[in-house]
N, C-alpha and C positions, 0 to 999 in steps of 0.2 A: 826842340828839346821836349816840348810837350808831349809828344806821343810815348817817348821813352819813359817818362815820369809816369804817365797813365798805365803802361805796362808793368812797371815796376811796383806800383801801389797794388795793382790787380794780382800779381804774383805774391806780393807780400800779404794780401789778405787771404789768399788761398792757402799759403803755408801756414800762417797762423790759425786759421779756421781748422785745417786738417790736423795740426799738433794739438789744438785744444780738443777737438772731437775724439780724437785717438786716445790721448792720455788721460782722460776723465771720464767718470761714469756718470750718466745723466740721472737727475733726480727720479725720473720715471723708472729707470733700471733698477736703482738702489730700491725704490718702493716696491717694485715687483719682487725683488729677491727677499725683502724682509716680509712681505706678505706670505711668500711660500714657507719660509721659516716659522712663521707665526701660526701657520695653519698645521704644521707638523707638530709643533710645541702643543697647541690646542688638542690634537688627536692623542698624543702621548698622554698629556694631563686627564683626558677623559678615561683612557684605559687605566691609569693609577688610581683614579677615584672609584671606578668600578671594582678593581681588585681590593682597594682598602674596605669598600662597603661588604664585599663577600668576605673578606678574612676577618671583618668585625663580626659578620652573623656567625661565621663558624666558630669564632672564639666563644660567643655567647652561648651558643649550643652546646659546646664542650664543657663550659663551666656548669651550665644547667645538668648536664649528663652526669658529671662528676659530683655534684651535689646530691643527685638522686641516688647514685651509687653509695655514697657515704651514708646516707639515711637507711637505704637498705641493709647494708651491712650493720649499722647499729641496731636496726630492728631484729636482725637475724641473730645477733649476739645476745640481745635481751631475751629473745624468744628461747634460744638454747639454753640459756643460764636458768631462766625460770622452769623450763622443762626439767632441767637436770635437779633443780631443787625440789620440785614436787614429786619427781619420780624417786628420788633418794628418801624423801618422808614417807611416801607411800610404800616403798619396798620395806621399809623397816617393820612396818606392821603385816601382820599375816593376810589380812584381806582388807581390800578397799570398799569402802561402803559407796553406795550410788550417790551419796550426798558429796563425799570427796571427789568422785569422778566429775562431777558437775562443776565443783568448784574449779578443779584443775583445767578443764575445758573452758571456763569462763575466763581465766586468768591468761590462759594461752590466746584465746580469741582476742582479748583486750591488747595483748601485746603485738599481734599481727596488725 
């Protein structure tokens, strides 16, 4: 009876071992899969950070350009208004003296 018991024990061990190996993932396999996923996440995270930086710079530049455009528009409006006032005052007189012209140019230059 001993030989049958030894054969049965060997067969049982082989069956248990094969079920255990085929049914469960090994720790190494799981770690390998997790490492692959983490690598992909790191790559995407790097790309997102790059895009965030680029979009932040673009926003800053756009805001600066908008501020500059607004300042230029205000300067232009002031200059046009000053020119119109000086022109209307000077045109009511028959002749404009050289002093009046100098004042007009001086005010216009300060507004620009």
